[in-house]
C-alpha positions as a Markdown table, in Angstrom:
| # | Residue | x | y | z |
|---|---|---|---|---|
| 1 | Met | 0.0 | 0.0 | 0.0 |
| 2 | Cys | 1.0 | 3.6 | -0.2 |
| 3 | Gly | 0.2 | 5.5 | 3.0 |
| 4 | Arg | 2.7 | 8.2 | 3.2 |
| 5 | Thr | 4.1 | 10.6 | 0.5 |
| 6 | Ala | 6.2 | 13.8 | 0.2 |
| 7 | Met | 5.3 | 16.9 | -1.8 |
| 8 | Arg | 8.0 | 19.5 | -1.8 |
| 9 | Ala | 6.4 | 21.9 | -4.4 |
| 10 | Ser | 3.6 | 24.4 | -3.7 |
| 11 | Phe | 0.2 | 24.1 | -5.3 |
| 12 | Glu | 1.0 | 26.8 | -7.8 |
| 13 | Glu | 4.3 | 25.1 | -8.8 |
| 14 | Ala | 2.6 | 21.8 | -9.3 |
| 15 | Cys | 0.0 | 23.4 | -11.5 |
| 16 | Glu | 2.6 | 25.3 | -13.6 |
| 17 | Ala | 4.5 | 22.0 | -14.2 |
| 18 | Phe | 1.3 | 20.3 | -15.3 |
| 19 | Gly | 0.2 | 23.2 | -17.5 |
| 20 | Val | -2.9 | 24.2 | -15.5 |
| 21 | Pro | -3.4 | 28.0 | -15.6 |
| 22 | Pro | -4.6 | 30.0 | -12.5 |
| 23 | Asp | -8.1 | 30.5 | -14.0 |
| 24 | Arg | -8.6 | 26.7 | -13.7 |
| 25 | Phe | -7.8 | 26.6 | -9.9 |
| 26 | Ser | -10.7 | 25.6 | -7.7 |
| 27 | Gly | -11.1 | 25.8 | -3.9 |
| 28 | Ser | -8.6 | 27.8 | -1.7 |
| 29 | Pro | -5.2 | 26.3 | -2.5 |
| 30 | Ser | -3.2 | 29.1 | -0.9 |
| 31 | Thr | -4.7 | 28.5 | 2.5 |
| 32 | Ser | -5.6 | 24.8 | 2.5 |
| 33 | Cys | -2.5 | 23.0 | 1.2 |
| 34 | Ser | 1.3 | 23.6 | 1.4 |
| 35 | Pro | 4.5 | 21.7 | 0.7 |
| 36 | Ser | 5.2 | 18.9 | 3.1 |
| 37 | Tyr | 7.9 | 16.2 | 3.6 |
| 38 | Asn | 5.4 | 13.9 | 5.4 |
| 39 | Val | 2.0 | 13.7 | 3.9 |
| 40 | Cys | -0.4 | 11.3 | 5.5 |
| 41 | Pro | -4.1 | 10.5 | 5.0 |
| 42 | Gly | -6.2 | 13.4 | 6.2 |
| 43 | Lys | -3.9 | 16.1 | 4.8 |
| 44 | Thr | -4.9 | 18.2 | 1.8 |
| 45 | Thr | -2.8 | 18.2 | -1.4 |
| 46 | Ala | -3.0 | 19.4 | -4.9 |
| 47 | Val | -5.0 | 17.2 | -7.3 |
| 48 | Phe | -5.8 | 17.4 | -11.0 |
| 49 | Phe | -9.1 | 16.4 | -12.5 |
| 50 | Ser | -11.0 | 16.9 | -15.7 |
| 51 | Ser | -14.3 | 18.7 | -16.0 |
| 52 | Lys | -16.5 | 20.7 | -18.4 |
| 53 | Glu | -16.7 | 23.6 | -16.0 |
| 54 | Gly | -15.0 | 26.0 | -18.5 |
| 55 | Ala | -16.8 | 28.5 | -20.6 |
| 56 | Glu | -16.0 | 26.6 | -23.7 |
| 57 | Gly | -17.8 | 23.5 | -22.5 |
| 58 | Ala | -15.0 | 21.2 | -23.5 |
| 59 | Glu | -13.3 | 18.7 | -21.2 |
| 60 | Gln | -10.4 | 20.5 | -19.5 |
| 61 | Val | -8.0 | 19.8 | -16.7 |
| 62 | Phe | -8.6 | 21.7 | -13.5 |
| 63 | Ala | -6.8 | 21.7 | -10.1 |
| 64 | Arg | -8.0 | 21.9 | -6.6 |
| 65 | Pro | -7.0 | 20.9 | -3.1 |
| 66 | Met | -8.4 | 17.6 | -1.9 |
| 67 | Ala | -8.1 | 15.5 | 1.3 |
| 68 | Trp | -6.2 | 12.2 | 1.0 |
| 69 | Gly | -8.5 | 9.4 | 2.2 |
| 70 | Leu | -11.7 | 8.8 | 0.4 |
| 71 | Val | -15.0 | 9.9 | 2.1 |
| 72 | Pro | -17.9 | 8.6 | 0.0 |
| 73 | Gly | -20.5 | 11.1 | -1.0 |
| 74 | Tyr | -23.1 | 9.1 | 0.8 |
| 75 | Ala | -21.2 | 9.0 | 4.1 |
| 76 | Lys | -23.1 | 10.1 | 7.2 |
| 77 | Arg | -22.3 | 13.4 | 8.9 |
| 78 | Pro | -19.8 | 12.8 | 11.7 |
| 79 | Glu | -21.1 | 13.2 | 15.3 |
| 80 | Pro | -20.3 | 16.5 | 17.0 |
| 81 | Gly | -16.6 | 16.7 | 18.0 |
| 82 | Lys | -15.7 | 13.8 | 15.6 |
| 83 | Phe | -14.2 | 13.8 | 12.1 |
| 84 | His | -14.3 | 11.7 | 9.0 |
| 85 | Asp | -12.1 | 8.6 | 9.0 |
| 86 | Phe | -9.5 | 9.5 | 6.2 |
| 87 | Trp | -7.5 | 6.4 | 7.0 |
| 88 | Arg | -10.2 | 4.0 | 6.0 |
| 89 | Met | -9.9 | 4.3 | 2.2 |
| 90 | Phe | -6.7 | 6.0 | 1.3 |
| 91 | Asn | -5.8 | 3.3 | -1.3 |
| 92 | Ala | -7.8 | 1.4 | -3.9 |
| 93 | Arg | -6.6 | -1.8 | -5.6 |
| 94 | Ser | -6.6 | -1.1 | -9.3 |
| 95 | Glu | -7.2 | -4.8 | -10.2 |
| 96 | Ser | -10.5 | -5.0 | -8.5 |
| 97 | Leu | -12.0 | -1.5 | -9.0 |
| 98 | Ala | -14.9 | -2.9 | -11.0 |
| 99 | Glu | -15.8 | -5.3 | -8.2 |
| 100 | Ser | -16.1 | -2.6 | -5.6 |
| 101 | Pro | -19.5 | -0.9 | -5.2 |
| 102 | Ile | -17.7 | 2.3 | -4.0 |
| 103 | Phe | -15.0 | 2.5 | -6.7 |
| 104 | Ser | -17.0 | 1.1 | -9.6 |
| 105 | Arg | -19.5 | 4.0 | -9.0 |
| 106 | Leu | -16.7 | 6.6 | -9.1 |
| 107 | Leu | -15.3 | 5.0 | -12.4 |
| 108 | Ala | -18.8 | 5.2 | -13.9 |
| 109 | Gln | -19.1 | 8.8 | -12.9 |
| 110 | Gly | -15.7 | 9.6 | -14.4 |
| 111 | Lys | -14.3 | 10.8 | -11.1 |
| 112 | Arg | -10.7 | 10.1 | -12.0 |
| 113 | Cys | -7.9 | 12.3 | -10.8 |
| 114 | Val | -4.1 | 12.6 | -10.7 |
| 115 | Val | -2.1 | 13.3 | -7.5 |
| 116 | Pro | 1.4 | 14.8 | -8.0 |
| 117 | Val | 4.0 | 13.8 | -5.3 |
| 118 | Ser | 7.7 | 14.3 | -5.0 |
| 119 | Gly | 8.0 | 10.7 | -3.8 |
| 120 | Phe | 6.5 | 8.1 | -1.5 |
| 121 | Tyr | 7.5 | 6.1 | 1.5 |
| 122 | Glu | 7.4 | 2.3 | 2.1 |
| 123 | Trp | 8.5 | 0.2 | 5.0 |
| 124 | Lys | 10.6 | -2.9 | 4.5 |
| 125 | Lys | 9.8 | -5.7 | 6.8 |
| 126 | Lys | 12.9 | -7.0 | 8.6 |
| 127 | Asp | 13.6 | -9.7 | 11.2 |
| 128 | Ala | 11.8 | -9.6 | 14.6 |
| 129 | Gly | 8.9 | -7.6 | 13.2 |
| 130 | Lys | 10.9 | -4.5 | 12.7 |
| 131 | Lys | 10.4 | -2.2 | 9.6 |
| 132 | Glu | 12.8 | 0.1 | 7.9 |
| 133 | Pro | 11.4 | 3.1 | 6.0 |
| 134 | Tyr | 12.6 | 3.9 | 2.4 |
| 135 | Tyr | 11.9 | 7.0 | 0.3 |
| 136 | Val | 11.1 | 6.2 | -3.3 |
| 137 | Phe | 11.3 | 9.0 | -5.9 |
| 138 | Pro | 11.8 | 9.6 | -9.7 |
| 139 | Lys | 15.1 | 8.2 | -11.1 |
| 140 | Ser | 15.3 | 11.0 | -13.8 |
| 141 | Ser | 16.9 | 14.2 | -12.5 |
| 142 | Ser | 14.4 | 16.1 | -14.6 |
| 143 | Gly | 11.5 | 14.2 | -13.1 |
| 144 | Gln | 10.1 | 16.7 | -10.6 |
| 145 | Phe | 7.0 | 14.6 | -9.7 |
| 146 | Leu | 5.5 | 11.2 | -9.7 |
| 147 | Leu | 2.0 | 11.3 | -11.0 |
| 148 | Cys | -0.3 | 8.9 | -9.2 |
| 149 | Ala | -3.6 | 7.7 | -10.6 |
| 150 | Ala | -6.5 | 8.2 | -8.1 |
| 151 | Leu | -10.3 | 8.4 | -7.8 |
| 152 | Tyr | -12.1 | 11.1 | -5.9 |
| 153 | Asp | -15.6 | 11.8 | -4.5 |
| 154 | Val | -17.4 | 14.8 | -3.1 |
| 155 | Trp | -19.2 | 14.8 | 0.2 |
| 156 | Ser | -21.7 | 17.5 | 1.1 |
| 157 | Asp | -22.8 | 18.6 | 4.5 |
| 158 | Lys | -26.6 | 19.0 | 4.2 |
| 159 | Glu | -26.7 | 21.3 | 7.2 |
| 160 | Thr | -23.9 | 23.7 | 6.3 |
| 161 | Gly | -23.6 | 23.2 | 2.6 |
| 162 | Glu | -19.9 | 22.5 | 3.0 |
| 163 | Arg | -18.3 | 20.3 | 0.4 |
| 164 | Leu | -15.4 | 17.9 | 1.0 |
| 165 | Tyr | -13.3 | 16.7 | -1.9 |
| 166 | Ser | -11.3 | 13.6 | -1.1 |
| 167 | Tyr | -9.4 | 10.9 | -3.0 |
| 168 | Ala | -7.9 | 7.4 | -2.9 |
| 169 | Ile | -4.6 | 6.5 | -4.6 |
| 170 | Leu | -4.7 | 3.5 | -6.9 |
| 171 | Thr | -2.2 | 0.7 | -6.2 |
| 172 | Arg | -0.9 | -2.3 | -8.2 |
| 173 | Glu | 1.6 | -5.1 | -8.0 |
| 174 | Pro | 5.1 | -3.6 | -7.8 |
| 175 | His | 7.5 | -3.4 | -10.7 |
| 176 | Arg | 10.2 | -6.0 | -10.3 |
| 177 | Glu | 12.8 | -3.3 | -9.4 |
| 178 | Ile | 11.0 | -2.5 | -6.1 |
| 179 | Ala | 9.3 | -5.8 | -5.5 |
| 180 | Trp | 11.9 | -6.5 | -2.8 |
| 181 | Leu | 10.6 | -3.5 | -0.8 |
| 182 | His | 6.8 | -4.0 | -0.7 |
| 183 | Asp | 4.1 | -6.1 | -2.4 |
| 184 | Arg | 2.2 | -3.0 | -3.6 |
| 185 | Gln | 3.0 | 0.3 | -5.2 |
| 186 | Pro | 1.1 | 3.3 | -6.5 |
| 187 | Val | -0.2 | 3.3 | -10.1 |
| 188 | Leu | 2.3 | 5.7 | -11.6 |
| 189 | Leu | 1.3 | 7.5 | -14.8 |
| 190 | Asp | 3.9 | 8.1 | -17.5 |
| 191 | Gly | 4.4 | 11.8 | -17.6 |
| 192 | Ile | 1.8 | 14.4 | -18.5 |
| 193 | Asp | 0.6 | 12.4 | -21.5 |
| 194 | Gly | 0.0 | 9.4 | -19.4 |
| 195 | Ala | -1.8 | 11.5 | -16.8 |
| 196 | Thr | -4.0 | 13.1 | -19.4 |
| 197 | Ser | -4.9 | 9.7 | -20.8 |
| 198 | Trp | -6.0 | 8.6 | -17.4 |
| 199 | Leu | -8.1 | 11.7 | -16.8 |
| 200 | Met | -9.8 | 11.8 | -20.3 |
| 201 | Glu | -10.0 | 8.1 | -21.2 |
| 202 | Gly | -9.4 | 6.1 | -18.0 |
| 203 | Cys | -6.3 | 4.5 | -19.4 |
| 204 | Gln | -3.8 | 3.6 | -16.7 |
| 205 | Gly | -1.1 | 2.7 | -19.3 |
| 206 | Gln | 1.5 | 0.0 | -19.1 |
| 207 | Gly | 4.6 | 2.1 | -19.1 |
| 208 | His | 7.1 | 1.9 | -16.3 |
| 209 | Val | 8.3 | 5.0 | -14.5 |
| 210 | Pro | 12.0 | 4.4 | -13.4 |
| 211 | Leu | 12.5 | 4.9 | -9.7 |
| 212 | Arg | 15.3 | 5.5 | -7.1 |
| 213 | Trp | 15.2 | 4.9 | -3.4 |
| 214 | His | 17.2 | 5.1 | -0.2 |
| 215 | Pro | 16.6 | 4.4 | 3.5 |
| 216 | Val | 15.4 | 7.2 | 5.7 |
| 217 | Ser | 15.1 | 8.1 | 9.3 |
| 218 | Ser | 12.5 | 6.2 | 11.4 |
| 219 | Lys | 11.3 | 9.6 | 12.4 |
| 220 | Val | 9.2 | 9.7 | 9.3 |
| 221 | Gly | 6.9 | 7.2 | 11.0 |
| 222 | Asn | 5.7 | 10.1 | 13.2 |
| 223 | Val | 3.0 | 11.9 | 11.2 |
| 224 | Asn | 3.8 | 15.1 | 13.1 |
| 225 | Phe | 7.4 | 15.1 | 12.0 |
| 226 | Asp | 7.7 | 17.2 | 8.9 |
| 227 | Gln | 11.3 | 18.2 | 8.3 |
| 228 | Pro | 13.8 | 17.7 | 5.4 |
| 229 | Glu | 15.3 | 14.8 | 7.3 |
| 230 | Cys | 12.2 | 12.8 | 6.3 |
| 231 | Ile | 13.6 | 12.4 | 2.8 |
| 232 | Glu | 17.3 | 12.5 | 3.6 |
| 233 | Asp | 19.4 | 9.3 | 2.9 |
| 234 | Ala | 19.9 | 7.8 | 6.3 |
| 235 | Arg | 23.3 | 6.5 | 5.3 |
| 236 | Gln | 24.6 | 10.1 | 4.7 |
| 237 | Ala | 23.4 | 11.0 | 8.2 |
| 238 | Val | 25.4 | 8.1 | 9.6 |
| 239 | Leu | 28.5 | 9.2 | 7.7 |
| 240 | Arg | 28.2 | 12.7 | 9.2 |
| 241 | Gln | 27.6 | 11.3 | 12.7 |
| 242 | His | 30.7 | 9.1 | 12.5 |
| 243 | Lys | 32.9 | 11.5 | 10.5 |
| 244 | Gly | 35.8 | 11.1 | 12.9 |
| 245 | Ser | 35.8 | 7.3 | 12.8 |
| 246 | Ile | 35.5 | 7.2 | 9.0 |
| 247 | Met | 38.6 | 9.4 | 8.8 |
| 248 | Asp | 40.3 | 6.9 | 11.1 |
| 249 | Leu | 39.1 | 3.9 | 9.1 |
| 250 | Phe | 40.4 | 5.3 | 5.8 |
| 251 | Ala | 43.4 | 7.3 | 6.9 |
| 252 | Ala | 45.6 | 4.8 | 5.2 |
| 253 | Gly | 44.6 | 6.3 | 1.9 |
| 254 | Arg | 46.3 | 9.4 | 3.1 |
| 255 | Gly | 49.2 | 7.6 | 4.7 |
| 256 | Gly | 47.7 | 7.5 | 8.2 |
| 257 | Ala | 46.6 | 4.7 | 10.5 |
| 258 | Gly | 43.2 | 3.1 | 10.4 |
| 259 | Ala | 41.0 | 2.2 | 13.3 |
| 260 | Gly | 42.9 | 0.8 | 16.2 |
| 261 | Gly | 46.2 | 2.3 | 14.9 |
| 262 | Ile | 46.5 | -0.3 | 12.0 |
| 263 | Arg | 47.2 | 0.8 | 8.5 |
| 264 | Leu | 45.1 | -0.7 | 5.7 |
| 265 | Gly | 47.2 | -3.4 | 4.0 |
| 266 | Glu | 49.8 | -3.3 | 6.7 |
| 267 | Ala | 50.9 | -6.5 | 8.3 |
| 268 | Ser | 50.3 | -6.8 | 12.1 |
| 269 | Ser | 50.6 | -9.4 | 14.8 |
| 270 | Lys | 47.0 | -10.4 | 13.9 |
| 271 | Gly | 47.5 | -10.5 | 10.2 |
| 272 | Thr | 46.7 | -8.0 | 7.4 |
| 273 | Leu | 43.8 | -5.6 | 7.5 |
| 274 | Gly | 42.8 | -5.5 | 3.8 |
| 275 | Pro | 40.2 | -3.4 | 2.1 |
| 276 | Arg | 37.6 | -6.2 | 2.4 |
| 277 | Ser | 38.6 | -7.5 | 5.8 |
| 278 | Pro | 36.1 | -7.0 | 8.7 |
| 279 | Val | 36.9 | -4.2 | 11.0 |
| 280 | Lys | 38.7 | -5.4 | 14.1 |
| 281 | Lys | 37.3 | -4.4 | 17.5 |
| 282 | Ala | 39.4 | -1.5 | 18.8 |
| 283 | Lys | 39.5 | 0.1 | 22.2 |
| 284 | Gly | 37.8 | 3.4 | 22.9 |
| 285 | Lys | 35.2 | 5.4 | 21.0 |
| 286 | Ala | 36.8 | 4.8 | 17.6 |
| 287 | Gly | 36.3 | 1.1 | 18.0 |
| 288 | Lys | 32.6 | 1.5 | 18.9 |
| 289 | Asp | 32.0 | 3.8 | 16.0 |
| 290 | Ala | 33.8 | 1.4 | 13.6 |
| 291 | Lys | 31.6 | -1.4 | 14.9 |
| 292 | Ala | 28.4 | 0.7 | 14.4 |
| 293 | Leu | 29.4 | 1.6 | 10.8 |
| 294 | Lys | 30.2 | -2.0 | 9.9 |
| 295 | Ser | 26.8 | -3.2 | 11.2 |
| 296 | Phe | 24.9 | -0.4 | 9.3 |
| 297 | Phe | 26.5 | -0.8 | 5.9 |
| 298 | Leu | 26.9 | -4.6 | 5.7 |
């Protein structure tokens, strides 16, 4: 599933990249959605959809803020002091849309939309039930966004007239390059042309969007943590944290001693510490840091 994303661009920047002019903005984008490194269900993001709202009467692409996590149009009004459950339907399996009473209705009504994101997070299951978070993003340096296929609905409060737009991101079986990470991934559309085909024709396409990924801090698991560290490569953070020990480990390349005072490739009473040899346990802080680095990178 896809339950966490990042969107570093503003609403206006996303619309400009997609070619949607300001006169086709709906809602209150400047006050209802803003860039975020940690987007979870319930938050409001920029969304593209097609409509005949324009003066010309032709099908055109519009943009508006929508809440992530589908609230069906027929949902009951929450009790006083309570809110809609946005975590209930934030994803929709693309293979079984036609079998779902909720999503088949949205398909029939043409309520398709596109959600631009900078990247998404997935958690890799490890031993002992632990999970390691990864950030997945476009492989191309020119690829500013990933464009996710989604379905939306509109809920209206009969008492106040308030309208709530919300969406669910479609998922599919993962491409083989990230199948090791999770058994599902978002349905990613191939550029603006692919996104337009989905909006206008309902075509998800079969193209593959190349991806990159790296491990990130476990802090991203906290929905209230919204800092650049969310998308930062955790390995780089470790390198900075252990900068002194790394200098010790690789000092031999500059003619110095490695961890524990041993030069790489230099014979010692315990043998030769070669480039691929395991780091020997050394005394003091340098030894502890070296051990931590070895366990992290191997």
